[in-house]
GUVOKE-828042 format. One line per 2 residues: number of its first residue (from 1); their letters; for each residue x, y, z of C-alpha. Coordinates in steps of 0.001 Angstrom, whole numbers, plus 500000, padded with zeros to 6 digits. Example, Ala and Ser with C-alpha at 12.3 -4.5 7.8 and 13.67 -1.06 7.14 Angstrom:
REM GUVOKE-828042
1) as) 512300/495500/507800 | 513670/498940/507140
END
This chain:
REM GUVOKE-828042
1) xx) 534712/804903/868919 | 536698/807236/867855
3) xx) 540278/808188/869142 | 540684/811233/871455
5) xx) 542602/813727/869204 | 545069/815492/871943
7) xx) 546924/817243/869098 | 544048/818559/867330
9) xx) 545922/821914/867215 | 548579/820671/865918
11) xx) 546913/821136/862265 | 546454/824986/863314
13) xx) 550293/825109/862712 | 551190/827071/859725
15) xx) 552834/823812/857651 | 548904/823012/856855
17) xx) 546509/824762/854299 | 542948/824255/854604
19) xx) 542358/821257/852789 | 545027/819232/854406
21) xx) 542725/820128/857601 | 540040/818555/855791
23) xx) 541871/816085/854246 | 542745/814530/857997
25) xx) 539255/815228/859369 | 537447/813237/856286
27) xx) 540032/810313/856923 | 539723/810284/860214
29) xx) 535787/809914/860607 | 536449/807255/857338
31) xx) 538806/805313/859636 | 536270/804984/862471
33) xx) 533510/803536/860616 | 535777/801014/857962
35) xx) 539258/800005/860397 | 537525/799443/863991
37) xx) 537460/795678/863149 | 540597/795019/860936
39) xx) 542218/791549/861879 | 546065/791915/862346
41) xx) 546213/787644/862622 | 549332/786219/860355
43) xx) 546882/783527/858893 | 544385/786171/857206
45) xx) 547203/788786/856396 | 547368/788501/852557
47) xx) 543352/788608/852279 | 543001/791616/854631
49) xx) 546215/793734/852587 | 544014/793049/848951
51) xx) 540602/794016/851147 | 542323/797180/852307
53) xx) 543905/798342/849205 | 540726/797852/847399
55) xx) 538862/799762/850037 | 541221/802326/850376
57) xx) 541089/802931/846434 | 538001/803158/846348
59) xx) 537284/805840/848669 | 540099/807874/847118
61) xx) 542679/807925/849581 | 545526/805726/847708
63) xx) 545340/808968/844772 | 547537/811180/846912
65) xx) 550386/808736/846747 | 550334/808881/842616
67) xx) 551689/811903/840697 | 549864/813063/837796
69) xx) 545761/813974/837491 | 546434/812419/834251
71) xx) 547237/809205/835330 | 545000/809006/838647
73) xx) 546821/811140/840983 | 544939/813561/843286
75) xx) 547100/816333/842415 | 550120/816771/839460
77) xx) 552868/815995/842222 | 552693/814326/844937
79) xx) 552046/816024/848270 | 553901/815193/851391
81) xx) 552063/816975/853638 | 548935/814837/852674
83) xx) 550712/811664/852330 | 551865/812097/855931
85) xx) 548431/813211/857284 | 547550/810158/855895
87) xx) 550013/807354/857223 | 549338/809494/860696
89) xx) 546025/809107/860634 | 545552/805676/859406
91) xx) 548217/804387/861737 | 546093/805615/864690
93) xx) 543806/803376/863467 | 545143/800349/862017
95) xx) 549068/799567/861214 | 548065/797190/858601
97) xx) 546017/800188/857035 | 548678/802350/857449
99) xx) 550993/799285/855625 | 548656/799255/852455
101) xx) 548580/802844/851701 | 552248/803373/852182
103) xx) 553305/800087/849938 | 551034/801512/847233
105) xx) 553161/804871/847204 | 556162/803182/847712
107) xx) 555817/800579/844780 | 554795/803108/842632
109) xx) 556890/806463/843403 | 559626/805509/840981
111) xx) 557065/805234/838195 | 555328/808824/839416
113) xx) 558913/810236/839044 | 560339/808596/836143
115) xx) 558018/806522/834292 | 557017/806974/830545
117) xx) 553581/808064/829794 | 552772/804732/828734
119) xx) 554301/803235/831657 | 552214/805526/834098
121) xx) 549069/804813/832287 | 549533/801329/832451
123) xx) 550035/801095/835891 | 549245/804245/837869
125) xx) 545539/804216/837576 | 545474/800909/839069
127) xx) 547333/801331/841831 | 545246/804571/842140
129) xx) 541927/802749/842359 | 543478/799791/844521
131) xx) 542709/797695/841683 | 546563/796669/841615
133) xx) 549056/796363/843903 | 552589/797589/844187
135) xx) 555894/796352/845594 | 559474/797937/845706
137) xx) 561945/795586/845291 | 565326/796951/846382
139) xx) 567133/794789/849411 | 568864/792003/849190
141) xx) 570281/789237/851194 | 573638/791054/851299
143) xx) 572107/794643/850192 | 570098/795967/853202
145) xx) 571258/799520/854155 | 574281/799449/851476
147) xx) 572400/799504/848040 | 575421/799839/846333
149) xx) 576482/795888/847548 | 573310/794915/845029
151) xx) 574015/791871/843187 | 571217/790623/841187
153) xx) 572276/790981/837866 | 570302/792575/834570
155) xx) 572034/791094/831464 | 571485/792832/828138
157) xx) 569950/790415/825560 | 568505/791916/822693
159) xx) 564987/792925/823195 | 565258/792545/826902
161) xx) 566869/792152/830020 | 567357/788723/831899
163) xx) 567451/788996/835269 | 568960/786530/837844
165) xx) 569361/786617/841513 | 567472/787601/844869
167) xx) 565634/789961/846717 | 564502/790045/850228
169) xx) 562554/791685/852867 | 559965/792746/850203
171) xx) 557114/794468/851444 | 553822/792808/849760
173) xx) 555969/790303/848288 | 553712/787399/846735
175) xx) 550461/789117/846565 | 551824/792120/844409
177) xx) 550887/792408/840654 | 553726/794181/840144
179) xx) 557148/795166/841304 | 559733/797986/840741
181) xx) 562805/796353/840516 | 566468/797333/841003
183) xx) 569359/795832/839325 | 572972/795554/838982
185) xx) 573358/796319/834909 | 577355/797070/835279
187) xx) 577747/800125/833421 | 580403/800870/836504
189) xx) 580988/799749/840101 | 579033/800187/843088
191) xx) 575744/802529/842634 | 576518/803781/839577
193) xx) 575816/800589/837604 | 572146/800253/838579
195) xx) 569150/800297/836514 | 565200/800113/837523
197) xx) 562785/797908/836042 | 559059/797196/836458
199) xx) 558823/793483/836426 | 554900/792202/836171
201) xx) 554504/789495/838936 | 553702/786503/836270
203) xx) 556863/787035/834696 | 558613/783506/833843
205) xx) 561409/783257/836291 | 560249/785330/838945
207) xx) 558996/783231/841879 | 558256/783742/845531
209) xx) 561051/782007/847134 | 559720/782310/850657
211) xx) 557495/784304/852653 | 558661/785729/855972
213) xx) 557287/786133/858865 | 557594/789026/861148
215) xx) 556034/790036/864727 | 553461/792786/863379
217) xx) 552417/790346/860543 | 551952/791667/856739
219) xx) 552864/790290/853651 | 556457/790055/853036
221) xx) 558907/787609/850637 | 562150/786745/849379
223) xx) 561686/786766/845830 | 563888/784705/843208
225) xx) 564850/785713/839756 | 566203/782857/837256
227) xx) 566338/783826/833495 | 563529/786440/833984
229) xx) 563361/788560/830614 | 562064/791661/831229
231) xx) 561039/793578/828065 | 563524/796675/827627
233) xx) 560572/799003/827262 | 560064/798266/831040
235) xx) 563117/800008/832298 | 562408/802491/834053
237) xx) 564270/806159/834002 | 567652/806160/832122
239) xx) 570355/803139/832488 | 572329/802968/835448
241) xx) 570434/805845/836979 | 568126/803233/839268
243) xx) 570247/804286/842545 | 569187/807785/842000
245) xx) 565842/806882/841211 | 565743/804656/844721
247) xx) 567012/807896/846545 | 564315/810226/844989
249) xx) 561817/807667/845919 | 562797/807099/849677
251) xx) 563114/810969/849809 | 559616/811150/849287
253) xx) 558292/808410/851381 | 560769/808400/854434
255) xx) 558895/811282/855956 | 555845/809698/855697
257) xx) 557579/806992/857665 | 558158/809229/860524
259) xx) 554548/810290/859995 | 553514/806847/860722
261) xx) 555347/806730/863669 | 553997/809673/864940
263) xx) 550462/807876/864084 | 551770/804816/866497
265) xx) 552618/806960/869293 | 549686/809271/869403
267) xx) 546885/806214/869380 | 549285/804915/872294
269) xx) 549515/808259/874240 | 545082/808196/873971
271) xx) 545313/804537/875084 | 547777/805580/877997
273) xx) 545355/808765/879070 | 542519/806241/878947
275) xx) 544183/803980/881236 | 545273/806303/883484
277) xx) 542442/807994/884068 | 540079/805048/884307
279) xx) 542352/802650/886089 | 542057/802978/890157
281) xx) 544644/801911/892915 | 545314/802915/896507
283) xx) 542009/805059/896842 | 542951/807157/893606
285) xx) 543169/806791/890089 | 546478/805753/888279
287) xx) 546901/809036/886677 | 546607/810802/890007
289) xx) 550150/809697/890544 | 552831/812261/890284
291) xx) 554513/809772/888713 | 552239/809008/885990
293) xx) 551587/813018/885019 | 555571/813064/884709
295) xx) 555477/809816/882361 | 552328/811406/880451
297) xx) 553997/814701/879889 | 557404/813132/878710
299) xx) 555342/811180/876010 | 553712/814150/875010
301) xx) 557153/816710/874778 | 558498/813641/872620
303) xx) 555256/813306/870291 | 555129/816876/869515
305) xx) 558925/817522/868720 | 558530/814917/866300
307) xx) 555357/816610/864783 | 557617/819665/864054
309) xx) 560113/817776/862410 | 557868/815264/860469
311) xx) 556195/818644/859123 | 558766/820704/858472
313) xx) 560188/818200/856072 | 556907/817464/854490
315) xx) 556363/821469/854362 | 560127/822097/852481
317) xx) 559701/819168/849909 | 556448/820501/849200
319) xx) 558236/824236/848582 | 560844/822217/846015
321) xx) 563401/821548/848399 | 565834/819404/849076
323) xx) 565528/817415/852153 | 567664/814837/852834
325) xx) 568949/815981/856078 | 565358/816846/857029
327) xx) 564049/813787/856407 | 566220/811679/857781
329) xx) 566163/813641/861311 | 562074/813272/861120
331) xx) 562500/809569/860463 | 564952/809092/863413
333) xx) 563695/811272/865876 | 559880/810111/865204
335) xx) 560562/806490/865236 | 562939/806245/868265
337) xx) 560420/808823/869991 | 557463/806458/869158
339) xx) 559155/803728/870838 | 559547/805270/873851
341) xx) 556139/806482/873949 | 554620/802739/873087
343) xx) 556689/801281/875954 | 556040/803540/878376
345) xx) 552066/803125/877494 | 552690/799431/877970
347) xx) 554211/800569/881548 | 550860/802208/882354
349) xx) 548589/799897/881470 | 550887/797352/883469
351) xx) 550758/793491/882983 | 547352/793678/880619
353) xx) 549866/795520/878677 | 551642/792646/877589
355) xx) 548499/790951/876914 | 548404/789161/873388
357) xx) 545504/791326/870875 | 545214/794812/873448
359) xx) 546106/797744/871556 | 549374/798747/873288
361) xx) 550668/795519/872545 | 549643/795652/868828
363) xx) 551369/799079/868841 | 554825/797650/870778
365) xx) 555103/794829/867626 | 554144/797243/864950
367) xx) 556767/800238/866081 | 559779/798062/865963
369) xx) 560109/797940/862076 | 559855/801361/861879
371) xx) 563154/801972/863491 | 564716/799678/860741
373) xx) 562931/799720/857495 | 563643/802185/854611
375) xx) 566915/803412/856543 | 567288/801954/859840
377) xx) 568378/804965/862543 | 572098/804682/862331
379) xx) 571816/805196/858746 | 570027/807960/859401
381) xx) 572452/809624/861843 | 575144/809200/859002
383) xx) 572955/810918/856656 | 572851/813889/859049
385) xx) 576206/813642/860215 | 577368/813846/856531
387) xx) 575004/816341/855199 | 576689/818749/858191
389) xx) 580508/818149/857242 | 579336/818958/853716
391) xx) 577502/821877/854245 | 580515/822802/856648
393) xx) 583381/822353/854101 | 580790/824431/851617
395) xx) 580913/827209/853579 | 584771/827245/854106
397) xx) 585346/827462/850314 | 582582/830270/850124
399) xx) 584593/832229/852770 | 587339/832200/851015
401) x) 587059/832758/847412
END
C-alpha cells in the first residue's frame, strides 16, 4: 500500500523540471514495491544496509549522487534537486533506505568534486552500482561542529602519508569499503592545515575501535588509525585544501538532509491524517474536533514552508549559485519543523504512538539525529547570522565607494 501524497502539487512548483517529476513518481512506485518490509532492528542493520545499497544501485538510484556520466553518474554534475527528491521520497518509506542512499553520496562526494581521473574511475562506478560502500570520515572525539580542532595527524613519509588518531560518529563505519578521511597535515594552523585522503577499509593500521548504538539504528563507528600508511596517490585534491573540500561536499548534501527531514514529516502527516480520520471517540472521529484540525493545519504549514526552503536552496545550487545561507536555513527549518510535525503525529496517535514499532514511533527516533548531524541547528544559526553580517558589511563598503 502506498503513502497518500497530500503534497503532490509541490512538484508543480517552478523549481522542478519534467524529469524531476518523473523521477519522484518512479521512485515512489519502486519504494512501495521494495521497501515495505525493511527491518529496522539493530541486530540486522549491517546486513540490511548492505542489501539496500545493492538494491538502490541495481535500480539506478545511486547514480544521482555521483558526478560524471563517465564514472557511473546520472549526469555530468550532481543534480541537487534530484538528490533531494530521492531523499525525501525514500525517507517517506524507510529511514534506513534514505540513510543508505545519502551515505553513498556523501561518502563519495569529495571524489566527484576533486578526485583524479584514476580515483574517480576506481571508486565512483562501484559507488553508483552499489558494489562498494562509501563513508565520510570528518568528525573526531573533540572535533565535531568545530572541524578546525581536528587532531588526526597525517605525516609525510616518502611515498605515503602515515595516519595516527581517531575518527568517530562515522556513518557506515565498520561496513564501508573505503573512507574519505580528513587529516591534519600541518601546513598551517586550524582549518588551513587539513588534507583529504581516500583510505581503503583494509588498510593496515585502520581498525573499527567501537560500534556506536543510536536510537534509530544504523551503522556507526569510531575508527582508529595506528601508523596507517596511505599512498600519496590516495590524496584527494591539493594539500591543505581538505577543509574547503569538506565544506563543498557538505554544501551539496546539507540541503538533502533537509529533504530527508521533509520526507519524514510528510510520512508523519500521512499517519496523522489516517489516525484522525479513523479513530472514533465521543461519537465522532478524532478529525472532527477543531483542536485536531488546528494541529493538522499547523503541521501542513510547517511542511510547506520547509519544502519551499529546501527546493529554493536545491534550485539555486543547480543554477551554480552559492547556497551557504540558503542550505543552512533549509536544514535548520526542515529538521526542527519535522521534529514538531512528528511529535504532533505521535500526540494524535495517543498511547499507541509510543508503542515500539509503530510508524510514528519510528519516525520520532529517526528525526532526532537530523537536528545534529551535518551541522547542528545551532551551527546553522551561526552560519546564517554570519552570512547576513558579511553581506551587510559588504553593502556598506559598496555604498561608501
